[in-house]
C-alpha positions as a LaTeX table, in Angstrom:
\begin{tabular}{lrrr}
\hline
Residue & $x$ (\AA) & $y$ (\AA) & $z$ (\AA) \\
\hline
Unk1 & 0.00 & 0.00 & 0.00 \\
Unk2 & 2.83 & 2.37 & 0.86 \\
Unk3 & 4.30 & 1.74 & $-2.59$ \\
Unk4 & 0.98 & 2.55 & $-4.29$ \\
Unk5 & 0.61 & 5.74 & $-2.23$ \\
Unk6 & 4.12 & 6.78 & $-3.23$ \\
Unk7 & 3.35 & 5.97 & $-6.90$ \\
Unk8 & 0.16 & 8.06 & $-6.88$ \\
Unk9 & 1.89 & 10.99 & $-5.17$ \\
Unk10 & 4.72 & 10.74 & $-7.69$ \\
Unk11 & 2.32 & 10.85 & $-10.63$ \\
Unk12 & 0.47 & 13.78 & $-9.07$ \\
Unk13 & 3.71 & 15.65 & $-9.08$ \\
Unk14 & 4.34 & 14.72 & $-12.77$ \\
Unk15 & 1.21 & 15.62 & $-14.83$ \\
Unk16 & 2.66 & 14.29 & $-18.08$ \\
Unk17 & 3.34 & 10.90 & $-16.50$ \\
Unk18 & $-0.18$ & 10.85 & $-15.03$ \\
Unk19 & $-1.74$ & 11.61 & $-18.41$ \\
Unk20 & 0.35 & 8.89 & $-20.05$ \\
Unk21 & $-0.61$ & 6.38 & $-17.39$ \\
Unk22 & $-4.31$ & 7.25 & $-17.79$ \\
Unk23 & $-4.13$ & 6.86 & $-21.54$ \\
Unk24 & $-2.46$ & 3.45 & $-21.19$ \\
Unk25 & $-5.15$ & 2.48 & $-18.66$ \\
Unk26 & $-7.87$ & 3.50 & $-21.14$ \\
Unk27 & $-6.28$ & 1.45 & $-23.93$ \\
Unk28 & $-5.90$ & $-1.60$ & $-21.69$ \\
Unk29 & $-9.49$ & $-1.36$ & $-20.44$ \\
Unk30 & $-10.75$ & $-1.07$ & $-24.04$ \\
Unk31 & $-8.74$ & $-4.07$ & $-25.22$ \\
Unk32 & $-9.76$ & $-6.15$ & $-22.19$ \\
Unk33 & $-13.44$ & $-5.31$ & $-22.79$ \\
Unk34 & $-13.11$ & $-6.22$ & $-26.45$ \\
Unk35 & $-11.54$ & $-9.61$ & $-25.66$ \\
Unk36 & $-14.08$ & $-10.30$ & $-22.93$ \\
Unk37 & $-16.96$ & $-9.48$ & $-25.26$ \\
Unk38 & $-15.58$ & $-11.82$ & $-27.89$ \\
Unk39 & $-15.96$ & $-14.77$ & $-25.53$ \\
Unk40 & $-18.99$ & $-13.82$ & $-23.44$ \\
Unk41 & $-21.27$ & $-11.88$ & $-25.76$ \\
Unk42 & $-21.90$ & $-14.81$ & $-28.08$ \\
Unk43 & $-23.57$ & $-16.67$ & $-25.18$ \\
Unk44 & $-25.60$ & $-13.60$ & $-24.23$ \\
Unk45 & $-26.69$ & $-13.09$ & $-27.82$ \\
Unk46 & $-27.70$ & $-16.74$ & $-28.09$ \\
Unk47 & $-29.88$ & $-16.50$ & $-24.99$ \\
Unk48 & $-31.49$ & $-13.18$ & $-25.95$ \\
Unk49 & $-31.98$ & $-13.56$ & $-29.72$ \\
Unk50 & $-31.77$ & $-17.26$ & $-30.56$ \\
Unk51 & $-32.90$ & $-19.12$ & $-27.43$ \\
Unk52 & $-35.03$ & $-21.48$ & $-29.53$ \\
Unk53 & $-31.98$ & $-22.95$ & $-31.29$ \\
Unk54 & $-29.89$ & $-25.80$ & $-29.98$ \\
Unk55 & $-27.43$ & $-24.41$ & $-27.47$ \\
Unk56 & $-24.63$ & $-26.77$ & $-28.48$ \\
Unk57 & $-24.64$ & $-25.69$ & $-32.12$ \\
Unk58 & $-22.77$ & $-22.41$ & $-32.82$ \\
Unk59 & $-24.72$ & $-20.22$ & $-35.23$ \\
Unk60 & $-23.27$ & $-17.89$ & $-37.82$ \\
Unk61 & $-25.72$ & $-15.19$ & $-36.72$ \\
Unk62 & $-24.49$ & $-15.43$ & $-33.11$ \\
Unk63 & $-20.93$ & $-14.79$ & $-34.19$ \\
Unk64 & $-21.82$ & $-11.91$ & $-36.50$ \\
Unk65 & $-23.89$ & $-10.08$ & $-33.90$ \\
Unk66 & $-21.36$ & $-10.71$ & $-31.13$ \\
Unk67 & $-18.51$ & $-9.35$ & $-33.28$ \\
Unk68 & $-20.39$ & $-6.13$ & $-34.02$ \\
Unk69 & $-21.38$ & $-5.67$ & $-30.36$ \\
Unk70 & $-17.80$ & $-6.25$ & $-29.23$ \\
Unk71 & $-16.71$ & $-3.33$ & $-31.43$ \\
Unk72 & $-18.60$ & $-0.52$ & $-29.72$ \\
Unk73 & $-18.81$ & $-1.92$ & $-26.16$ \\
Unk74 & $-15.13$ & $-1.00$ & $-25.48$ \\
Unk75 & $-15.92$ & 2.54 & $-26.64$ \\
Unk76 & $-18.63$ & 2.81 & $-23.97$ \\
Unk77 & $-16.28$ & 1.46 & $-21.27$ \\
Unk78 & $-13.50$ & 3.88 & $-22.24$ \\
Unk79 & $-15.95$ & 6.80 & $-22.20$ \\
Unk80 & $-17.17$ & 6.03 & $-18.66$ \\
Unk81 & $-13.73$ & 5.14 & $-17.25$ \\
Unk82 & $-12.48$ & 8.50 & $-18.49$ \\
Unk83 & $-14.99$ & 10.33 & $-16.30$ \\
Unk84 & $-13.31$ & 8.95 & $-13.13$ \\
Unk85 & $-9.75$ & 9.86 & $-14.08$ \\
Unk86 & $-8.35$ & 12.90 & $-12.27$ \\
Unk87 & $-5.68$ & 15.29 & $-13.48$ \\
Unk88 & $-6.67$ & 14.94 & $-17.17$ \\
Unk89 & $-6.46$ & 18.15 & $-19.23$ \\
Unk90 & $-9.96$ & 19.34 & $-20.24$ \\
Unk91 & $-8.95$ & 19.65 & $-23.89$ \\
Unk92 & $-7.71$ & 16.03 & $-23.94$ \\
Unk93 & $-10.89$ & 14.84 & $-22.21$ \\
Unk94 & $-12.99$ & 16.66 & $-24.82$ \\
Unk95 & $-10.92$ & 15.16 & $-27.66$ \\
Unk96 & $-11.22$ & 11.62 & $-26.28$ \\
Unk97 & $-14.96$ & 12.05 & $-25.65$ \\
Unk98 & $-15.43$ & 13.31 & $-29.19$ \\
Unk99 & $-13.40$ & 10.44 & $-30.61$ \\
Unk100 & $-15.41$ & 7.93 & $-28.55$ \\
Unk101 & $-18.66$ & 9.50 & $-29.74$ \\
Unk102 & $-17.61$ & 9.25 & $-33.39$ \\
Unk103 & $-16.54$ & 5.61 & $-33.01$ \\
Unk104 & $-19.71$ & 4.79 & $-31.10$ \\
Unk105 & $-22.01$ & 5.96 & $-33.90$ \\
Unk106 & $-19.81$ & 4.38 & $-36.59$ \\
Unk107 & $-19.86$ & 1.00 & $-34.86$ \\
Unk108 & $-23.56$ & 1.37 & $-34.02$ \\
Unk109 & $-24.40$ & 1.95 & $-37.70$ \\
Unk110 & $-22.30$ & $-1.10$ & $-38.64$ \\
Unk111 & $-24.20$ & $-3.15$ & $-36.06$ \\
Unk112 & $-27.61$ & $-2.13$ & $-37.42$ \\
Unk113 & $-26.45$ & $-2.80$ & $-40.99$ \\
Unk114 & $-25.44$ & $-6.29$ & $-39.91$ \\
Unk115 & $-28.84$ & $-6.78$ & $-38.29$ \\
Unk116 & $-30.56$ & $-5.75$ & $-41.53$ \\
Unk117 & $-28.42$ & $-8.24$ & $-43.49$ \\
Unk118 & $-29.41$ & $-10.98$ & $-41.03$ \\
Unk119 & $-33.09$ & $-10.05$ & $-41.42$ \\
Unk120 & $-32.75$ & $-10.23$ & $-45.21$ \\
Unk121 & $-30.99$ & $-13.61$ & $-45.20$ \\
Unk122 & $-33.51$ & $-15.02$ & $-42.70$ \\
Unk123 & $-36.41$ & $-13.79$ & $-44.85$ \\
Unk124 & $-34.95$ & $-15.37$ & $-47.97$ \\
Unk125 & $-34.43$ & $-18.68$ & $-46.18$ \\
Unk126 & $-37.70$ & $-18.89$ & $-44.25$ \\
Unk127 & $-40.22$ & $-16.90$ & $-46.27$ \\
Unk128 & $-42.89$ & $-18.82$ & $-48.14$ \\
Unk129 & $-42.75$ & $-16.22$ & $-50.92$ \\
Unk130 & $-39.42$ & $-17.26$ & $-52.36$ \\
Unk131 & $-39.88$ & $-15.01$ & $-55.38$ \\
Unk132 & $-40.40$ & $-11.81$ & $-53.37$ \\
Unk133 & $-37.33$ & $-9.73$ & $-52.55$ \\
Unk134 & $-37.00$ & $-7.23$ & $-49.69$ \\
Unk135 & $-33.44$ & $-6.33$ & $-50.61$ \\
Unk136 & $-34.55$ & $-2.90$ & $-51.86$ \\
Unk137 & $-36.17$ & $-2.09$ & $-48.51$ \\
Unk138 & $-33.07$ & $-3.35$ & $-46.68$ \\
Unk139 & $-30.90$ & $-1.00$ & $-48.72$ \\
Unk140 & $-33.27$ & 1.88 & $-47.99$ \\
Unk141 & $-32.91$ & 1.10 & $-44.28$ \\
Unk142 & $-29.12$ & 1.11 & $-44.61$ \\
Unk143 & $-29.19$ & 4.51 & $-46.29$ \\
Unk144 & $-31.33$ & 5.92 & $-43.46$ \\
Unk145 & $-28.96$ & 4.45 & $-40.86$ \\
Unk146 & $-25.95$ & 6.01 & $-42.59$ \\
Unk147 & $-27.70$ & 9.38 & $-42.82$ \\
Unk148 & $-28.66$ & 9.34 & $-39.13$ \\
Unk149 & $-25.14$ & 8.23 & $-38.14$ \\
Unk150 & $-23.62$ & 11.05 & $-40.22$ \\
Unk151 & $-25.92$ & 13.61 & $-38.54$ \\
Unk152 & $-25.02$ & 12.33 & $-35.07$ \\
Unk153 & $-21.29$ & 12.37 & $-35.87$ \\
Unk154 & $-21.55$ & 15.97 & $-37.08$ \\
Unk155 & $-23.44$ & 16.85 & $-33.90$ \\
Unk156 & $-20.71$ & 15.26 & $-31.75$ \\
Unk157 & $-17.90$ & 16.99 & $-33.66$ \\
Unk158 & $-19.57$ & 20.40 & $-33.56$ \\
Unk159 & $-20.95$ & 19.93 & $-30.01$ \\
Unk160 & $-24.40$ & 20.99 & $-31.20$ \\
Unk161 & $-27.85$ & 19.47 & $-31.02$ \\
Unk162 & $-28.78$ & 17.06 & $-33.85$ \\
Unk163 & $-31.90$ & 19.19 & $-34.39$ \\
Unk164 & $-29.71$ & 22.13 & $-35.39$ \\
Unk165 & $-27.78$ & 19.92 & $-37.85$ \\
Unk166 & $-31.02$ & 18.66 & $-39.39$ \\
Unk167 & $-32.45$ & 22.18 & $-39.71$ \\
Unk168 & $-29.28$ & 23.36 & $-41.43$ \\
Unk169 & $-29.66$ & 20.62 & $-44.07$ \\
Unk170 & $-32.55$ & 22.56 & $-45.57$ \\
Unk171 & $-30.08$ & 25.02 & $-47.04$ \\
Unk172 & $-28.37$ & 22.27 & $-49.03$ \\
Unk173 & $-31.53$ & 20.34 & $-49.91$ \\
Unk174 & $-31.29$ & 21.30 & $-53.59$ \\
Unk175 & $-27.69$ & 20.05 & $-53.75$ \\
Unk176 & $-28.65$ & 16.81 & $-52.02$ \\
Unk177 & $-31.53$ & 16.30 & $-54.45$ \\
Unk178 & $-29.11$ & 16.72 & $-57.36$ \\
Unk179 & $-26.51$ & 14.37 & $-55.88$ \\
Unk180 & $-29.00$ & 11.67 & $-54.88$ \\
Unk181 & $-31.43$ & 12.00 & $-57.79$ \\
Unk182 & $-30.69$ & 8.48 & $-59.10$ \\
Unk183 & $-31.08$ & 7.04 & $-55.60$ \\
Unk184 & $-34.42$ & 8.79 & $-55.14$ \\
Unk185 & $-35.68$ & 7.61 & $-58.54$ \\
Unk186 & $-34.57$ & 4.07 & $-57.77$ \\
Unk187 & $-36.25$ & 4.27 & $-54.37$ \\
Unk188 & $-39.59$ & 5.25 & $-55.90$ \\
Unk189 & $-39.26$ & 2.60 & $-58.63$ \\
Unk190 & $-38.35$ & $-0.13$ & $-56.15$ \\
Unk191 & $-41.30$ & 0.69 & $-53.88$ \\
Unk192 & $-43.72$ & 0.66 & $-56.81$ \\
Unk193 & $-42.38$ & $-2.61$ & $-58.22$ \\
Unk194 & $-42.47$ & $-4.33$ & $-54.83$ \\
Unk195 & $-45.84$ & $-2.99$ & $-53.68$ \\
Unk196 & $-47.60$ & $-3.82$ & $-56.96$ \\
Unk197 & $-45.89$ & $-7.22$ & $-57.38$ \\
Unk198 & $-45.25$ & $-6.50$ & $-61.06$ \\
Unk199 & $-41.75$ & $-7.96$ & $-60.84$ \\
Unk200 & $-40.48$ & $-10.75$ & $-58.62$ \\
Unk201 & $-37.48$ & $-13.04$ & $-58.32$ \\
Unk202 & $-37.58$ & $-15.85$ & $-60.84$ \\
Unk203 & $-39.75$ & $-13.99$ & $-63.36$ \\
Unk204 & $-38.95$ & $-14.43$ & $-67.04$ \\
Unk205 & $-38.84$ & $-10.98$ & $-68.63$ \\
Unk206 & $-38.02$ & $-9.65$ & $-72.08$ \\
Unk207 & $-36.82$ & $-6.16$ & $-72.97$ \\
Unk208 & $-36.60$ & $-5.99$ & $-76.77$ \\
Unk209 & $-34.97$ & $-2.54$ & $-76.75$ \\
Unk210 & $-32.09$ & $-3.90$ & $-74.66$ \\
Unk211 & $-32.03$ & $-7.32$ & $-76.39$ \\
Unk212 & $-32.61$ & $-9.02$ & $-73.02$ \\
Unk213 & $-34.50$ & $-12.20$ & $-72.29$ \\
Unk214 & $-33.94$ & $-14.12$ & $-69.09$ \\
Unk215 & $-34.69$ & $-14.71$ & $-65.42$ \\
Unk216 & $-34.67$ & $-12.08$ & $-62.67$ \\
Unk217 & $-32.08$ & $-13.20$ & $-60.11$ \\
Unk218 & $-31.76$ & $-10.13$ & $-57.89$ \\
Unk219 & $-33.86$ & $-7.03$ & $-57.13$ \\
Unk220 & $-31.78$ & $-4.36$ & $-55.42$ \\
Unk221 & $-32.35$ & $-0.65$ & $-54.81$ \\
Unk222 & $-30.44$ & 0.66 & $-57.81$ \\
Unk223 & $-30.25$ & $-2.30$ & $-60.21$ \\
Unk224 & $-32.13$ & $-5.43$ & $-61.19$ \\
Unk225 & $-29.99$ & $-8.39$ & $-62.25$ \\
Unk226 & $-31.12$ & $-10.61$ & $-65.12$ \\
Unk227 & $-29.56$ & $-13.92$ & $-66.09$ \\
Unk228 & $-30.10$ & $-14.23$ & $-69.83$ \\
Unk229 & $-30.79$ & $-17.58$ & $-71.45$ \\
Unk230 & $-27.30$ & $-17.55$ & $-72.98$ \\
Unk231 & $-25.96$ & $-17.43$ & $-69.37$ \\
Unk232 & $-24.81$ & $-13.82$ & $-69.63$ \\
Unk233 & $-25.61$ & $-11.41$ & $-66.79$ \\
Unk234 & $-27.29$ & $-8.04$ & $-67.35$ \\
Unk235 & $-27.96$ & $-5.31$ & $-64.80$ \\
Unk236 & $-30.65$ & $-2.77$ & $-65.56$ \\
Unk237 & $-31.37$ & 0.36 & $-63.47$ \\
Unk238 & $-34.53$ & $-0.14$ & $-61.42$ \\
Unk239 & $-36.08$ & 3.09 & $-62.69$ \\
Unk240 & $-35.98$ & 1.74 & $-66.27$ \\
Unk241 & $-38.74$ & $-0.71$ & $-65.40$ \\
Unk242 & $-41.09$ & 2.26 & $-64.93$ \\
Unk243 & $-40.13$ & 4.12 & $-68.09$ \\
Unk244 & $-39.37$ & 1.38 & $-70.63$ \\
Unk245 & $-41.44$ & $-1.40$ & $-72.17$ \\
Unk246 & $-40.83$ & $-4.97$ & $-71.05$ \\
Unk247 & $-42.75$ & $-8.25$ & $-71.10$ \\
Unk248 & $-43.20$ & $-10.38$ & $-67.98$ \\
Unk249 & $-44.01$ & $-13.99$ & $-68.84$ \\
Unk250 & $-44.82$ & $-14.97$ & $-65.25$ \\
Unk251 & $-48.58$ & $-14.79$ & $-65.83$ \\
Unk252 & $-48.17$ & $-17.40$ & $-68.56$ \\
Unk253 & $-46.42$ & $-19.74$ & $-66.14$ \\
Unk254 & $-49.12$ & $-19.14$ & $-63.51$ \\
Unk255 & $-51.92$ & $-19.93$ & $-65.96$ \\
Unk256 & $-50.37$ & $-23.29$ & $-66.90$ \\
Unk257 & $-50.85$ & $-22.62$ & $-70.62$ \\
Unk258 & $-48.56$ & $-21.26$ & $-73.30$ \\
Unk259 & $-49.79$ & $-19.75$ & $-76.53$ \\
Unk260 & $-48.93$ & $-20.85$ & $-80.05$ \\
Unk261 & $-49.48$ & $-18.12$ & $-82.61$ \\
Unk262 & $-47.58$ & $-18.90$ & $-85.78$ \\
Unk263 & $-48.50$ & $-18.85$ & $-89.44$ \\
Unk264 & $-47.45$ & $-20.53$ & $-92.66$ \\
Unk265 & $-48.05$ & $-19.18$ & $-96.17$ \\
Unk266 & $-50.36$ & $-20.84$ & $-98.69$ \\
Unk267 & $-49.86$ & $-20.35$ & $-102.40$ \\
Unk268 & $-52.99$ & $-18.42$ & $-103.41$ \\
Unk269 & $-53.07$ & $-20.08$ & $-106.84$ \\
Unk270 & $-53.69$ & $-23.45$ & $-105.15$ \\
Unk271 & $-56.88$ & $-22.27$ & $-103.39$ \\
Unk272 & $-59.91$ & $-23.58$ & $-105.32$ \\
Unk273 & $-63.50$ & $-24.65$ & $-104.79$ \\
Unk274 & $-63.96$ & $-28.20$ & $-103.64$ \\
Unk275 & $-64.75$ & $-30.87$ & $-106.22$ \\
Unk276 & $-65.30$ & $-34.60$ & $-106.21$ \\
Unk277 & $-61.86$ & $-35.04$ & $-107.73$ \\
Unk278 & $-60.29$ & $-33.15$ & $-104.83$ \\
Unk279 & $-62.25$ & $-35.03$ & $-102.16$ \\
Unk280 & $-60.84$ & $-38.46$ & $-103.03$ \\
Unk281 & $-57.37$ & $-37.98$ & $-101.46$ \\
Unk282 & $-58.82$ & $-35.93$ & $-98.59$ \\
Unk283 & $-61.18$ & $-38.68$ & $-97.44$ \\
Unk284 & $-58.24$ & $-41.02$ & $-96.94$ \\
Unk285 & $-57.02$ & $-38.84$ & $-94.06$ \\
Unk286 & $-58.20$ & $-39.87$ & $-90.61$ \\
Unk287 & $-60.34$ & $-37.19$ & $-88.99$ \\
Unk288 & $-61.54$ & $-35.42$ & $-92.13$ \\
Unk289 & $-65.03$ & $-36.95$ & $-92.18$ \\
Unk290 & $-66.30$ & $-35.11$ & $-89.09$ \\
Unk291 & $-65.45$ & $-31.52$ & $-90.13$ \\
Unk292 & $-66.51$ & $-32.32$ & $-93.72$ \\
Unk293 & $-69.89$ & $-33.60$ & $-92.50$ \\
Unk294 & $-70.46$ & $-30.36$ & $-90.59$ \\
Unk295 & $-69.64$ & $-28.29$ & $-93.66$ \\
Unk296 & $-71.95$ & $-30.42$ & $-95.84$ \\
Unk297 & $-74.78$ & $-30.35$ & $-93.26$ \\
Unk298 & $-74.82$ & $-34.15$ & $-93.09$ \\
Unk299 & $-74.94$ & $-34.74$ & $-96.86$ \\
Unk300 & $-73.17$ & $-37.68$ & $-98.42$ \\
Unk301 & $-69.84$ & $-36.36$ & $-99.77$ \\
Unk302 & $-70.04$ & $-38.65$ & $-102.78$ \\
Unk303 & $-73.50$ & $-37.39$ & $-103.78$ \\
Unk304 & $-72.75$ & $-33.66$ & $-103.81$ \\
Unk305 & $-72.27$ & $-31.97$ & $-107.17$ \\
Unk306 & $-69.31$ & $-29.73$ & $-107.83$ \\
Unk307 & $-71.66$ & $-26.80$ & $-108.38$ \\
Unk308 & $-72.96$ & $-27.17$ & $-104.80$ \\
Unk309 & $-69.49$ & $-26.47$ & $-103.43$ \\
Unk310 & $-69.33$ & $-23.31$ & $-105.53$ \\
Unk311 & $-72.80$ & $-22.14$ & $-104.50$ \\
Unk312 & $-71.99$ & $-22.71$ & $-100.80$ \\
Unk313 & $-68.52$ & $-21.14$ & $-101.00$ \\
Unk314 & $-66.62$ & $-24.22$ & $-99.84$ \\
Unk315 & $-62.95$ & $-24.26$ & $-100.81$ \\
Unk316 & $-60.16$ & $-26.67$ & $-100.11$ \\
Unk317 & $-58.66$ & $-24.10$ & $-97.72$ \\
Unk318 & $-61.99$ & $-23.88$ & $-95.83$ \\
Unk319 & $-61.99$ & $-27.64$ & $-95.27$ \\
Unk320 & $-58.29$ & $-27.54$ & $-94.38$ \\
Unk321 & $-58.88$ & $-24.91$ & $-91.68$ \\
Unk322 & $-61.74$ & $-26.86$ & $-90.09$ \\
Unk323 & $-59.72$ & $-30.05$ & $-90.25$ \\
Unk324 & $-56.76$ & $-28.39$ & $-88.51$ \\
Unk325 & $-59.00$ & $-27.14$ & $-85.68$ \\
Unk326 & $-60.38$ & $-30.66$ & $-85.21$ \\
Unk327 & $-56.83$ & $-32.06$ & $-85.38$ \\
Unk328 & $-55.62$ & $-29.62$ & $-82.71$ \\
Unk329 & $-58.58$ & $-30.39$ & $-80.45$ \\
Unk330 & $-57.65$ & $-34.08$ & $-80.55$ \\
Unk331 & $-54.04$ & $-33.52$ & $-79.50$ \\
Unk332 & $-53.45$ & $-34.29$ & $-75.79$ \\
Unk333 & $-50.90$ & $-31.47$ & $-75.48$ \\
Unk334 & $-53.37$ & $-28.76$ & $-76.57$ \\
Unk335 & $-55.79$ & $-27.25$ & $-74.04$ \\
Unk336 & $-59.34$ & $-27.67$ & $-75.32$ \\
Unk337 & $-60.93$ & $-25.14$ & $-72.93$ \\
Unk338 & $-59.00$ & $-22.26$ & $-74.51$ \\
Unk339 & $-59.13$ & $-20.79$ & $-77.99$ \\
Unk340 & $-58.32$ & $-23.12$ & $-80.89$ \\
Unk341 & $-58.36$ & $-21.15$ & $-84.14$ \\
Unk342 & $-57.04$ & $-21.70$ & $-87.65$ \\
Unk343 & $-57.55$ & $-18.50$ & $-89.63$ \\
Unk344 & $-56.30$ & $-16.76$ & $-92.75$ \\
Unk345 & $-54.64$ & $-13.37$ & $-92.52$ \\
Unk346 & $-54.29$ & $-10.53$ & $-94.98$ \\
Unk347 & $-52.84$ & $-11.79$ & $-98.30$ \\
Unk348 & $-49.39$ & $-10.56$ & $-99.24$ \\
Unk349 & $-46.93$ & $-11.08$ & $-102.10$ \\
Unk350 & $-45.67$ & $-14.04$ & $-100.05$ \\
Unk351 & $-49.03$ & $-15.84$ & $-100.25$ \\
Unk352 & $-52.03$ & $-16.27$ & $-97.96$ \\
Unk353 & $-50.90$ & $-16.58$ & $-94.31$ \\
Unk354 & $-52.62$ & $-19.42$ & $-92.43$ \\
Unk355 & $-52.29$ & $-18.78$ & $-88.69$ \\
Unk356 & $-52.63$ & $-21.33$ & $-85.91$ \\
Unk357 & $-53.78$ & $-19.94$ & $-82.55$ \\
Unk358 & $-53.99$ & $-22.30$ & $-79.57$ \\
Unk359 & $-52.51$ & $-23.03$ & $-76.14$ \\
Unk360 & $-50.23$ & $-25.88$ & $-75.10$ \\
Unk361 & $-50.70$ & $-27.69$ & $-71.78$ \\
Unk362 & $-46.95$ & $-27.52$ & $-71.04$ \\
Unk363 & $-45.31$ & $-24.18$ & $-70.30$ \\
Unk364 & $-41.75$ & $-25.51$ & $-70.44$ \\
Unk365 & $-39.69$ & $-24.38$ & $-73.37$ \\
Unk366 & $-38.60$ & $-27.77$ & $-74.70$ \\
Unk367 & $-42.10$ & $-29.31$ & $-74.57$ \\
Unk368 & $-43.63$ & $-26.18$ & $-76.03$ \\
Unk369 & $-41.21$ & $-26.07$ & $-78.96$ \\
Unk370 & $-41.68$ & $-29.80$ & $-79.63$ \\
Unk371 & $-45.47$ & $-29.38$ & $-79.78$ \\
Unk372 & $-45.23$ & $-26.33$ & $-82.02$ \\
Unk373 & $-42.75$ & $-28.03$ & $-84.35$ \\
Unk374 & $-44.87$ & $-31.19$ & $-84.63$ \\
Unk375 & $-47.96$ & $-29.17$ & $-85.56$ \\
Unk376 & $-46.29$ & $-27.21$ & $-88.34$ \\
Unk377 & $-44.33$ & $-30.17$ & $-89.62$ \\
Unk378 & $-47.65$ & $-32.00$ & $-89.97$ \\
Unk379 & $-49.27$ & $-29.00$ & $-91.69$ \\
Unk380 & $-46.41$ & $-28.87$ & $-94.17$ \\
Unk381 & $-46.77$ & $-32.56$ & $-94.98$ \\
Unk382 & $-50.58$ & $-32.79$ & $-95.10$ \\
Unk383 & $-51.32$ & $-29.61$ & $-97.06$ \\
Unk384 & $-50.74$ & $-31.43$ & $-100.39$ \\
Unk385 & $-53.58$ & $-33.87$ & $-99.57$ \\
Unk386 & $-55.94$ & $-30.88$ & $-99.70$ \\
Unk387 & $-54.55$ & $-29.75$ & $-103.11$ \\
Unk388 & $-52.80$ & $-26.83$ & $-101.38$ \\
Unk389 & $-49.26$ & $-25.67$ & $-101.98$ \\
Unk390 & $-47.16$ & $-23.92$ & $-99.37$ \\
Unk391 & $-45.51$ & $-20.77$ & $-100.63$ \\
Unk392 & $-41.78$ & $-20.16$ & $-100.43$ \\
Unk393 & $-39.35$ & $-18.12$ & $-102.43$ \\
Unk394 & $-37.70$ & $-20.05$ & $-105.27$ \\
Unk395 & $-34.34$ & $-21.53$ & $-104.39$ \\
Unk396 & $-31.43$ & $-22.79$ & $-106.48$ \\
Unk397 & $-32.97$ & $-26.24$ & $-106.76$ \\
Unk398 & $-36.16$ & $-24.75$ & $-108.24$ \\
Unk399 & $-34.24$ & $-22.95$ & $-110.98$ \\
Unk400 & $-32.17$ & $-26.08$ & $-111.65$ \\
Unk401 & $-35.35$ & $-28.16$ & $-112.01$ \\
Unk402 & $-36.86$ & $-25.62$ & $-114.40$ \\
Unk403 & $-33.72$ & $-25.63$ & $-116.49$ \\
Unk404 & $-33.77$ & $-29.44$ & $-116.63$ \\
Unk405 & $-37.39$ & $-29.50$ & $-117.69$ \\
Unk406 & $-36.76$ & $-26.85$ & $-120.33$ \\
Unk407 & $-33.78$ & $-28.74$ & $-121.74$ \\
Unk408 & $-35.84$ & $-31.93$ & $-121.78$ \\
Unk409 & $-38.58$ & $-30.31$ & $-123.80$ \\
Unk410 & $-36.03$ & $-28.87$ & $-126.24$ \\
Unk411 & $-34.45$ & $-32.33$ & $-126.70$ \\
Unk412 & $-37.84$ & $-33.90$ & $-127.39$ \\
Unk413 & $-38.43$ & $-31.46$ & $-130.20$ \\
\hline
\end{tabular}
């Protein structure tokens, strides 16, 4: 005890030594608190936040929260220990208090950011709505935390009330609006997209102007990430989804049906009124009798005169259209409760377009393309049975065939 009394009296007589000893004591107390928090806080956090989990299994969230708490707890200890230290210069006390205040709000903002990240990861893992993202709201919360922390740090540095700092921001509001205009636009866009559920994770979207077609993999505050079908990654500003045109195919997936709307061209010179000569090859096709009977009002096809077809405006293309609708209705991969239409479009120099409009029962790309291909491959093959020719531009083989036929006729002469 006598030695300690002598030491204290000696330091009282040497202010510089006393200040140095106090500073070392502050550093040691801060480091000791930090180490102690590293080992003890994880158990406290487990009991307070995650008591429902198994106590013998260390959780990643426990460690993350404990690490962030152990950062600003030493700052609090140093601040309060400083108040009981005598013989410290007022200017040094003010400087240390200010430094502790700055660190406190920095570490506190880091802690709340970590908590928001944990909330986001827990929502993604546990939420039943796997396709709904709250990442935009989390980023908004982080921005607010950073703004509040910056205001509090300025208040600590200037030794003024935070209300005075906030009121003074009105003078620079125009500058802040200019600096953060993209953030504000993205904030409004993100809120509208999330609240209206017009875009969710996993949606298939197309933006023709940007040549994008793929799946939404991330919805953030400023950008939306799209994984294109060629496995490239595109990031589009969130505000673009309010100002530009895009197609969301999610409704198609939800309905369980996918539309086929494709046409093939018929040579207009091959379209003629039905005749008994034409009917012979058509009747050999399975499924033609039913649509033909409806068009003939139950008459016997073999007993109808050619003039009757002309008077009743029945052409080979008319029968072909009705046959195709009956053919599509019989396919198991076509939904019968939705529209099934085979119609002709406006004629063009490329022929008479014959459009097929129906819905497949499979929404998956491979099945859909297989169904669509089978339908049009069959149309291409069966059109000749109805005395119809499909139109296509002449190719090299066509010119070669014409030349061979012309040379054959010249040789016969």
